[in-house]
ZAMARGU-4260 file (C-alpha; in steps of 0.2 Angstrom, whole numbers, plus 5000, padded with zeros to 4 digits):
<rodrens>
0) 4917/5001/4987 | 4930/5015/4987 | 4944/5014/4975 | 4961/5022/4976 | 4975/5023/4963
5) 4990/5016/4970 | 5006/5024/4963 | 5021/5013/4965 | 5035/5022/4956 | 5042/5007/4947
10) 5055/5011/4934 | 5057/4994/4927 | 5075/4989/4925 | 5079/5007/4925 | 5074/5008/4907
15) 5066/5025/4907 | 5075/5041/4911 | 5070/5046/4929 | 5063/5063/4923 | 5051/5054/4911
20) 5047/5041/4924 | 5042/5053/4937 | 5032/5063/4924 | 5022/5047/4920 | 5018/5045/4938
25) 5012/5063/4939 | 5001/5060/4923 | 4992/5045/4931 | 4990/5055/4948 | 4982/5069/4938
30) 4970/5057/4930 | 4962/5049/4945 | 4951/5063/4950 | 4942/5066/4934 | 4940/5047/4931
35) 4931/5045/4947 | 4943/5038/4959 | 4941/5041/4977 | 4959/5043/4982 | 4977/5043/4976
40) 4990/5034/4986 | 5009/5035/4984 | 5022/5023/4991 | 5037/5026/5001 | 5053/5017/4994
45) 5071/5021/4992 | 5087/5018/4983 | 5082/5006/4968 | 5072/5006/4952 | 5060/4993/4961
50) 5051/5009/4967 | 5057/5026/4971 | 5047/5038/4980 | 5057/5044/4994 | 5044/5057/5001
55) 5026/5052/4998 | 5019/5067/5007 | 5030/5079/4996 | 5023/5070/4981 | 5005/5071/4987
60) 5007/5089/4991 | 5010/5093/4973 | 4994/5082/4969 | 4984/5092/4981 | 4988/5108/4971
65) 4982/5099/4955 | 4966/5093/4962 | 4951/5098/4971 | 4942/5084/4979 | 4951/5068/4979
70) 4958/5060/4995 | 4977/5058/4997 | 4985/5044/5006 | 5003/5039/5011 | 5004/5021/5006
75) 5013/5020/5016 | 5025/5030/5028 | 5037/5016/5033 | 5038/5020/5052 | 5055/5012/5056
80) 5063/5023/5044 | 5056/5040/5050 | 5056/5050/5066 | 5038/5051/5072 | 5039/5070/5074
85) 5043/5072/5056 | 5029/5060/5050 | 5016/5070/5061 | 5022/5087/5054 | 5021/5080/5036
90) 5004/5073/5037 | 4997/5088/5046 | 5005/5100/5033 | 4998/5089/5019 | 4981/5090/5027
95) 4982/5109/5027 | 4988/5111/5009 | 4974/5099/5003 | 4959/5106/5014 | 4958/5091/5025
100) 4960/5077/5011 | 4975/5068/5019 | 4974/5050/5023 | 4988/5043/5035 | 4994/5026/5029
105) 5008/5017/5039 | 5019/5002/5036 | 5034/4992/5044 | 5045/4988/5029 | 5052/4972/5022
110) 5067/4976/5011 | 5084/4973/5018 | 5092/4985/5005 | 5082/4999/5012 | 5084/4995/5030
115) 5103/4994/5027 | 5103/5010/5018 | 5096/5019/5033 | 5107/5009/5045 | 5093/5002/5055
120) 5092/4984/5061 | 5077/4974/5054 | 5075/4965/5070 | 5069/4981/5078 | 5056/4985/5065
125) 5041/4979/5075 | 5045/4988/5090 | 5049/5004/5080 | 5032/5003/5071 | 5023/5000/5087
130) 5031/5014/5096 | 5030/5027/5082 | 5013/5024/5077 | 5006/5027/5094 | 5016/5043/5095
135) 5010/5049/5078 | 4991/5046/5082 | 4992/5054/5099 | 5001/5069/5091 | 4989/5072/5078
140) 4975/5071/5090 | 4983/5083/5103 | 4994/5095/5093 | 5010/5089/5102 | 5021/5074/5102
145) 5030/5066/5116 | 5037/5049/5120 | 5048/5040/5132 | 5052/5024/5122 | 5068/5017/5118
150) 5068/5020/5099 | 5061/5038/5098 | 5063/5047/5114 | 5054/5063/5112 | 5052/5078/5123
155) 5035/5086/5123 | 5035/5096/5107 | 5021/5106/5098 | 5015/5101/5081 | 5015/5117/5069
160) 5004/5121/5060 | 4991/5113/5072 | 4982/5098/5066 | 4965/5101/5057 | 4959/5086/5066
165) 4965/5068/5071 | 4968/5054/5059 | 4959/5039/5068 | 4944/5039/5056 | 4955/5041/5040
170) 4970/5029/5042 | 4976/5013/5036 | 4990/5001/5040 | 4998/4987/5029 | 4996/4970/5036
175) 5005/4957/5027 | 5010/4947/5042 | 5000/4940/5057 | 5008/4953/5070 | 5005/4967/5058
180) 4987/4962/5055 | 4984/4962/5074 | 4993/4978/5076 | 4982/4987/5063 | 4967/4980/5072
185) 4974/4987/5089 | 4977/5004/5082 | 4959/5005/5074 | 4967/5006/5056 | 4959/5000/5040
190) 4969/4984/5036 | 4977/4985/5019 | 4984/4970/5010 | 4993/4967/4993 | 4985/4954/4983
195) 4996/4938/4984 | 4986/4923/4992 | 4969/4915/4989 | 4955/4925/4997 | 4950/4910/5007
200) 4966/4909/5015 | 4966/4928/5018 | 4949/4926/5026 | 4954/4912/5037 | 4971/4918/5043
205) 4970/4936/5042 | 4954/4944/5041 | 4945/4934/5054 | 4959/4938/5066 | 4959/4957/5062
210) 4940/4958/5065 | 4941/4948/5081 | 4956/4959/5089 | 4947/4975/5082 | 4930/4971/5091
215) 4940/4966/5107 | 4950/4982/5106 | 4937/4995/5101 | 4920/4987/5104 | 4913/4991/5087
220) 4914/4984/5069 | 4929/4986/5059 | 4930/4994/5042 | 4931/4984/5027 | 4948/4979/5022
225) 4957/4987/5007 | 4965/4975/4993 | 4978/4982/4982 | 4980/4973/4965 | 4989/4975/4948
230) 4977/4982/4935 | 4975/4978/4917 | 4959/4981/4909 | 4956/4979/4890 | 4940/4975/4880
235) 4950/4961/4870 | 4951/4946/4881 | 4966/4938/4872 | 4976/4954/4873 | 4972/4956/4891
240) 4978/4939/4895 | 4995/4942/4886 | 4998/4958/4894 | 4995/4951/4911 | 5005/4936/4908
245) 5020/4948/4903 | 5019/4963/4914 | 5011/4956/4930 | 5025/4943/4929 | 5038/4956/4927
250) 5032/4965/4942 | 5031/4948/4952 | 5049/4945/4948 | 5055/4962/4954 | 5046/4959/4971
255) 5055/4942/4973 | 5071/4950/4969 | 5069/4967/4979 | 5063/4957/4995 | 5074/4942/4992
260) 5059/4931/4994 | 5067/4915/4988 | 5082/4916/5000 | 5083/4912/5018 | 5086/4931/5023
265) 5071/4931/5035 | 5076/4916/5044 | 5080/4921/5062 | 5074/4939/5060 | 5063/4945/5074
270) 5045/4949/5068 | 5048/4941/5051 | 5044/4923/5056 | 5029/4922/5044 | 5040/4928/5030
275) 5053/4914/5033 | 5039/4901/5033 | 5032/4908/5017 | 5049/4908/5008 | 5051/4889/5012
280) 5033/4887/5005 | 5037/4896/4989 | 5053/4887/4986 | 5044/4871/4987 | 5031/4877/4975
285) 5044/4884/4963 | 5046/4901/4955 | 5036/4898/4939 | 5020/4891/4949 | 5021/4905/4961
290) 5022/4918/4947 | 5007/4910/4939 | 4997/4910/4955 | 5001/4928/4958 | 4996/4934/4941
295) 4979/4924/4942 | 4974/4934/4958 | 4976/4950/4950 | 4963/4962/4942 | 4967/4958/4924
300) 4955/4955/4909 | 4940/4962/4901 | 4929/4974/4911 | 4917/4959/4914 | 4931/4947/4919
305) 4937/4960/4931 | 4920/4964/4938 | 4917/4944/4941 | 4934/4943/4949 | 4929/4957/4962
310) 4912/4950/4964 | 4919/4933/4969 | 4931/4942/4980 | 4917/4950/4989 | 4908/4933/4991
315) 4922/4927/5001 | 4928/4941/5011 | 4913/4953/5012 | 4914/4971/5007 | 4930/4978/5003
320) 4939/4994/4996 | 4950/4993/4980 | 4967/5000/4977 | 4974/4998/4960 | 4991/4998/4953
325) 4990/5004/4935 | 5008/5005/4930 | 5021/4992/4934 | 5034/4982/4925 | 5037/4987/4907
330) 5019/4993/4904 | 5019/5008/4894 | 5011/5024/4900 | 4999/5025/4886 | 4993/5007/4890
335) 4992/5010/4908 | 4981/5025/4905 | 4969/5016/4893 | 4968/5002/4906 | 4964/5015/4919
340) 4951/5024/4909 | 4942/5008/4904 | 4942/5002/4922 | 4934/5018/4928 | 4922/5018/4914
345) 4916/5000/4914 | 4920/4993/4931 | 4919/5006/4944 | 4900/5010/4941 | 4896/4992/4945
350) 4902/4994/4962 | 4896/5011/4967
</rodrens>
C-alpha cells in the first residue's frame, strides 16, 4: 500500500489569517517525506475558504525544492477550468524541477461557485474533461499538443521544456460518478475516490465497473484504487472519538455547503445525474444521519482501530492505496501533525 498526504488547503470559516494558513500547509507537506509517506498531493480549488490552492503545480514545485524523493501529485487539475496546453506545460515543468517525481492527477469539478467564477457551463464539464485529458496525455507522450475539438481547438504546438517521459503509468483520476469511473478506466488512470459510501456499495457500483472497462480497453489488470480519507490518529480512544465527531463533522458540513449537496442544483445538469439522485437520497436520510455515516467511514481512532478499519476495507475491495487528509475543519496544526506522526509510526509499517 502506497500512502499520500492529501493537502486540501481548508481555512475553516476563514478563522486563520491566510499567511498562517498557507504556512500550515507547507509545514505538513515538508513533514511527509521524513515520516515515510510516498507522495504529497495538492488540490485545485478557487475563491473560498472551503479550499484555496489555485495552482497546485506551483505549490508542488516549492515542495519539490524542499524534498528529495517523495512523489508530487496534482490532486487534481480540474480540467474544465484549464487550457490543456497550460496543464501539459505545468506538469512537464514540475517533472523537470522534481527530477521525474511528478504525478498527473485529473478531475472534472463539482462546485457551481467555481464554474461560475471561471464563466464555464457545468453542462459542458464532462465533454471538456474528456477532450482535455486526451490532449494532455498525448502531449506529454509526444512533446507537442494539438486538438480539433469544440472546446479546446489547438494548433500543433511544441511543449518546452520537452517531457522527460509520458504520464500514463503515473496518473490518477477522480471518479465519484459512474461516468467519471468509466472515463478513468478508459484513460488507463488509477481510480481515486474520496471516502463517502460503504465499501460494499463502492465495490459493487464503481470498482467492478472500473475494472471491467479497464480490462476491456487495455487488455490487462487495472492498478488498485486510491481511497482518500480524513485522518485523526490518537493513542487515547475517547479523545480520538471526540475529535473525529467534532472536526470530521465540521468538514462534512463544509462539503455540503460548498457543493450544495442538499439542494436541487444538480437536477437537470448534464453529466451530474448521479449527484441529483444522491442529493435526493441524502435529503431522505437527513443531515445528521448522513454526517454520522460519513464520519464513521473515515480513518479515525487509535492506531489499532485505524489499522482494523483499513484491513476491513481491504477484505472488501482488495488492495488499495491510501491518501490521508491530516488537517481539516478547525483541527489545529499541532494536533494534525501529532496525528500524522502517529499514523506514520504505528499504522504505515503494518501495510508496507
